[in-house]
C-alpha positions, -999 to +999 in steps of 0.1 A: -701-180-517-702-206-490-735-208-471-723-203-436-753-220-419-754-238-385-748-272-403-715-258-421-703-241-389-711-272-369-691-295-393-661-270-393-662-270-354-658-308-352-629-307-377-611-283-355-617-304-325-600-334-343-570-312-356-563-296-321-565-330-304-539-346-330-515-316-325-519-318-287-512-355-286-481-349-308-468-320-286-473-341-254-458-373-266-470-393-235-506-396-234-537-395-258-571-384-255-601-404-240-631-400-263-666-396-247-698-390-268-728-378-252-764-370-258-784-342-243-819-350-232-835-317-246-817-320-280-783-323-293-751-335-276-713-334-279-680-351-280-658-348-249-620-355-251-600-355-220-562-361-217-545-369-185-510-379-172-490-368-201-455-358-204-467-320-206-504-321-199-516-333-164-552-327-174-569-311-203-599-313-225-610-303-259-648-302-261-673-300-288-709-296-284-740-289-306-771-285-285-806-272-293-842-271-279-866-249-262-847-217-247-848-217-209-865-187-195-832-180-175-813-177-208-839-155-226-840-132-197-803-131-192-796-125-229-827-103-236-840-127-262-875-136-273-887-172-264-882-199-290-858-225-300-820-222-298-790-237-314-755-236-299-723-251-311-686-245-302-653-258-293-639-252-258-603-260-246-585-258-212-552-275-206-535-277-172-499-287-174-478-305-149-447-282-149-455-251-129-436-230-155-458-241-183-491-219-185-526-230-182-544-221-216-580-217-225-598-212-258-635-211-266-653-204-300-690-206-305-720-201-325-756-192-313-787-187-332-825-186-324-854-196-344-862-161-350-831-156-370-810-141-343-774-152-345-740-144-332-703-157-328-685-154-296-652-169-280-618-159-268-583-172-260-562-165-230-533-174-211-529-180-172-492-185-162-484-197-128-453-174-131-456-145-157-428-144-180-430-112-200-414-124-231-439-152-233-467-128-227-455-105-255-452-134-280-487-145-271-502-112-276-482-107-307-498-139-322-533-127-312-528-093-326-517-107-359-547-129-364-570-099-354-554-076-378-557-100-406-594-096-404-602-062-391-579-032-381-599-026-348-603-063-336-574-064-312-577-029-298-614-039-291-610-075-278-579-072-258-594-047-234-625-070-233-606-099-222-588-078-195-622-070-180-639-105-185-608-126-172-608-106-140-614-122-104-634-095-090-635-106-054-595-110-055-593-078-073-567-095-095-565-108-131-568-146-139-536-144-160-521-123-187-553-120-206-557-124-244-588-117-264-625-120-258-655-112-280-692-119-280-723-112-300-705-107-331-731-104-358-732-085-392-720-050-392-715-026-419-691-042-443-685-073-421-704-103-433-714-135-414-688-153-436-662-127-424-670-132-389-668-169-391-633-168-410-620-149-381-635-172-355-618-202-372-584-184-374-586-178-337-591-217-336-562-224-358-538-200-340-543-221-307-520-249-313-488-232-330-491-205-304-492-228-273-467-253-287-442-224-290-446-215-253-447-250-242-414-257-259-397-226-240-407-239-207-414-278-206-380-286-196-374-262-168-366-277-133-390-270-105-393-275-067-420-284-043-424-245-036-430-242-074-457-269-072-473-255-040-477-221-059-492-237-088-518-254-067-527-221-052-530-202-086-551-231-099-573-224-069-579-188-084-586-205-117-613-226-102-628-195-085-632-178-117-647-208-136-673-214-109-682-178-101-680-159-132-676-180-164-704-175-188-700-209-207-701-228-174-734-210-164-748-213-200-740-250-200-755-257-166-786-236-173-792-254-204-791-288-189-756-297-204-735-327-194-719-317-161-687-338-166-681-320-197-689-286-183-666-291-155-638-305-176-622-271-171-612-278-135-577-289-127-571-322-112-555-309-081-555-275-064-550-258-030-563-229-009-543-215+019-556-190+043-545-156+036-514-168+017-489-141+011-458-148-010-423-141+003-411-105-004-392-101-038-399-138-048-410-149-081-445-153-067-448-119-055-435-106-088-462-126-106-489-111-084-477-076-095-484-083-130-520-094-122-531-061-106-539-041-137-542-045-175-508-045-191-500-034-227-478-065-234-468-054-269-450-026-255-442-037-220-405-028-211-397-062-197-413-080-229-379-086-244-363-109-218-372-132-191 
């Protein structure tokens, strides 16, 4: 059996970053990634890859990092850990498309361990449409359920509600998007080994490209107006609010002295905030907001068979 140690996991995450970047460039067809390697003063470093001005992607990033060193007290207190050395590695992706009908997508998979032997996997993948299309939402969740069911029968039923709760903008009382799956602190449990956990995490990474590519193909050629772009900027504002106020990965990166440019790669290139903006009655924008007010079972949603 493969020894799933931090070195093996780190190499697998690097390979995943490479393959995802290749697939995004192929899908976009108009731009390529800028590569930026960096070192962390306290130990470790990463590879930041950013794509801008493409045919599909206005701005996006696929980041890899592997950092280590003394665990800050802020982290040990927040996570309930003993003091000691930490090691953390992962891949994080955020893509902001130019067409308002193509959704934002985020994925993160990560591994964390302490020098006392404590370890776990975490991550998630979620979709943030500017305009919610039930058929796309259903397809997205079908793909996620399939990868969950491949590994453990209760994964989707556990991780989907976790995402609904996590990707929620409390001060707005609305979801960031149509959710997905979210998981954290996955360690050995009963018959589930470390190898099993890692195979699941890798499959979450592998499902990213084909799932997003399908949704992009459905929407990339749709026409849009200035009003659509205005709404896109407002929805991007909500995305910024979540990432800066609630996102655990952003907080962890900043608290461990990570590279700020890489951590804030997730932010869109342009955004907007209008004071007390209210969409027109019975508009597509108002309908989208109704989808974001409570968790939805997209697998059985009555509008999940048609746009």
